[in-house]
C-alpha positions in Angstrom: 0.0 0.0 0.0 2.9 2.3 0.8 4.2 1.9 -2.8 0.7 2.9 -4.2 0.6 5.9 -2.0 4.1 6.9 -3.1 3.0 6.5 -6.8 0.0 8.7 -6.1 1.9 11.5 -4.3 4.8 11.6 -6.8 2.4 11.5 -9.8 0.5 14.4 -8.2 3.6 16.5 -7.7 5.0 15.8 -11.2 1.6 16.5 -12.9 1.1 19.7 -10.8 4.5 21.1 -12.0 3.4 20.4 -15.6 -0.1 21.8 -15.2 1.3 25.1 -13.9 3.2 25.7 -17.1 1.6 28.3 -19.3 -0.2 26.8 -22.3 -3.4 26.8 -24.4 -5.4 25.1 -21.6 -4.4 27.7 -19.0 -5.2 30.6 -21.4 -8.6 29.1 -22.3 -9.4 28.6 -18.6 -8.8 32.2 -17.8 -10.7 33.4 -20.9 -13.7 31.0 -20.5 -14.0 31.5 -16.7 -14.4 35.3 -17.3 -17.4 34.5 -19.5 -18.9 31.3 -18.1 -17.8 31.3 -14.4 -16.1 28.7 -12.3 -17.4 25.7 -14.2 -15.0 26.5 -17.1 -11.9 25.1 -15.5 -13.2 21.8 -14.3 -15.1 21.1 -17.5 -12.0 21.9 -19.6 -10.0 19.5 -17.4 -12.8 16.9 -17.8 -12.1 16.8 -21.6 -8.4 16.9 -20.9 -8.6 14.0 -18.5 -10.8 11.9 -20.8 -8.1 12.2 -23.5 -5.4 11.3 -21.1 -7.3 8.3 -19.9 -7.5 7.1 -23.5 -3.8 7.7 -24.0 -2.9 5.8 -20.8 -5.0 2.9 -22.0 -3.3 3.0 -25.4 0.2 3.1 -23.9 -0.7 0.2 -21.5 -2.1 -1.8 -24.5 1.2 -1.6 -26.4 1.2 1.7 -28.4 4.2 3.1 -26.6 6.7 2.3 -29.4 4.6 4.4 -31.8 4.7 7.5 -29.6 8.5 7.2 -29.3 9.2 7.1 -33.1 11.3 10.0 -34.3 8.9 10.9 -37.1 6.0 11.1 -34.6 8.1 13.5 -32.5 9.0 15.7 -35.5 5.4 15.8 -36.7 4.1 16.6 -33.2 6.7 19.3 -32.8 6.0 21.1 -36.1 2.2 20.8 -36.0 2.1 22.0 -32.4 4.5 24.9 -33.1 2.2 26.1 -36.0 -0.9 25.8 -33.8 0.6 27.5 -30.8 2.1 30.3 -32.9 -1.3 30.8 -34.6 -3.1 31.0 -31.3 -0.5 33.3 -29.7 -0.3 35.8 -32.6 -4.1 35.8 -32.9 -4.4 36.6 -29.2 -1.9 39.4 -29.4 -3.6 40.9 -32.4 -6.9 41.2 -30.6 -5.4 42.3 -27.3 -6.4 45.9 -27.5 -10.0 45.0 -28.0 -10.3 42.4 -25.2 -12.9 43.2 -22.6 -14.3 41.2 -19.7 -18.1 40.8 -19.9 -19.2 39.2 -16.6 -22.8 39.0 -17.9 -22.0 36.2 -20.3 -22.4 33.5 -17.8 -24.6 31.4 -20.0 -22.4 31.7 -23.1 -21.3 28.3 -24.5 -22.2 24.9 -23.3 -20.7 22.2 -21.1 -20.1 20.0 -24.1 -18.2 22.7 -25.9 -15.9 23.2 -23.0 -15.2 19.5 -22.7 -14.5 19.2 -26.4 -12.3 22.3 -26.1 -10.3 20.6 -23.3 -9.6 17.7 -25.7 -8.7 19.8 -28.7 -6.5 22.2 -26.7 -4.6 19.3 -25.2 -3.9 17.8 -28.6 -2.8 21.2 -29.9 -0.1 21.4 -27.2 3.1 19.5 -28.3 4.4 19.6 -24.7 1.5 17.3 -23.7 2.4 14.7 -26.3 6.1 14.8 -25.7 5.6 14.7 -21.9 3.5 11.5 -22.2 5.9 9.9 -24.7 8.8 10.4 -22.2 8.0 11.2 -18.5 4.5 9.8 -18.6 5.5 6.6 -20.4 8.3 5.9 -17.9 6.0 6.4 -15.0 3.4 4.0 -16.5 6.0 1.3 -17.0 7.0 1.7 -13.4 3.4 1.7 -12.1 2.6 -1.4 -14.1 4.9 -3.4 -11.7 2.1 -3.0 -9.2 -0.6 -4.2 -11.5 -3.8 -2.4 -12.3 -3.8 -0.6 -8.9 -0.5 0.9 -9.7 -1.8 2.4 -13.0 -5.0 3.6 -11.2 -3.1 5.4 -8.4 -0.8 7.0 -11.0 -3.7 8.3 -13.1 -5.6 9.5 -10.1 -2.6 11.4 -8.8 -2.1 12.9 -12.2 -5.7 14.0 -13.0 -6.4 15.3 -9.5 -3.3 17.5 -9.8 -4.6 18.9 -13.0 -8.1 19.4 -11.6 -6.8 21.1 -8.5 -4.7 23.6 -10.3 -7.3 24.6 -12.9 -10.0 24.7 -10.3 -7.9 27.1 -8.3 -7.3 29.3 -11.4 -11.0 29.3 -12.3 -11.9 30.2 -8.7 -9.4 33.0 -8.6 -10.7 34.5 -11.9 -14.4 34.0 -11.0 -14.1 35.4 -7.5 -11.6 38.1 -8.5 -14.0 40.1 -10.6 -13.7 43.1 -8.2 -10.0 43.5 -8.9 -9.6 41.8 -12.3 -9.9 44.9 -14.5 -9.8 44.9 -18.3 -6.3 46.2 -18.2 -5.1 43.4 -15.9 -7.0 40.9 -17.9 -5.3 42.0 -21.1 -1.9 41.8 -19.3 -2.5 38.2 -18.2 -3.7 37.2 -21.7 -0.8 39.0 -23.3 1.7 37.1 -21.1 0.0 33.8 -21.9 0.1 34.6 -25.6 3.8 35.4 -25.4 4.5 32.1 -23.7 2.6 30.3 -26.5 4.8 31.9 -29.1 7.9 31.1 -27.1 6.8 27.5 -26.8 6.1 27.4 -30.6 9.6 28.6 -31.3 11.0 26.0 -28.9 9.1 23.1 -30.4 10.0 24.2 -34.0 13.6 24.3 -33.0 13.3 20.8 -31.4 11.8 19.5 -34.6 14.6 20.8 -36.7 17.1 19.5 -34.2 15.6 16.1 -34.4 15.8 16.1 -38.2 19.5 17.1 -38.4 20.8 14.9 -35.6 
């Protein structure tokens, strides 16, 4: 039992460090929470978690070698770089016109947020590379303890994601009294800049993989 608790705790900490990295999902959480309220973060993570569950099952069932292929890494790096750059530049271009409308609580639907959580995760190359390296290694270790090892690993991972994004949603939703349009634009601008930086990094990684 001690081994399972250790797997859960270390999985939680590692996942939390990854979840706190700026990316498309964080940007969407901040943006959607300002329009739809606290539910945005948990629903986005529900979609994100569903995709991760499918990926864990795929890796356990033997698809690990596919995700470790060089051509998969290169494709993921370049495709992700293009998507992240497109998102980041688009956000910067509309920055001056961004406004918080706290009255749009009913905008969108739960299903749309769940699907967005899935699509935004796929669009982030960091997510794929993390699972093909750190995540895969952890799954192989957890498998030594059977299905319970995998279960405790996944629970630690997804609870960390849910905790962080719930905190972000709560902070944005409850912070309407001090979250001004100017501050909001600043936060989104920082997030957009990080997306562009990550896009450059992943493009560089893809080229590096080609020429090595």
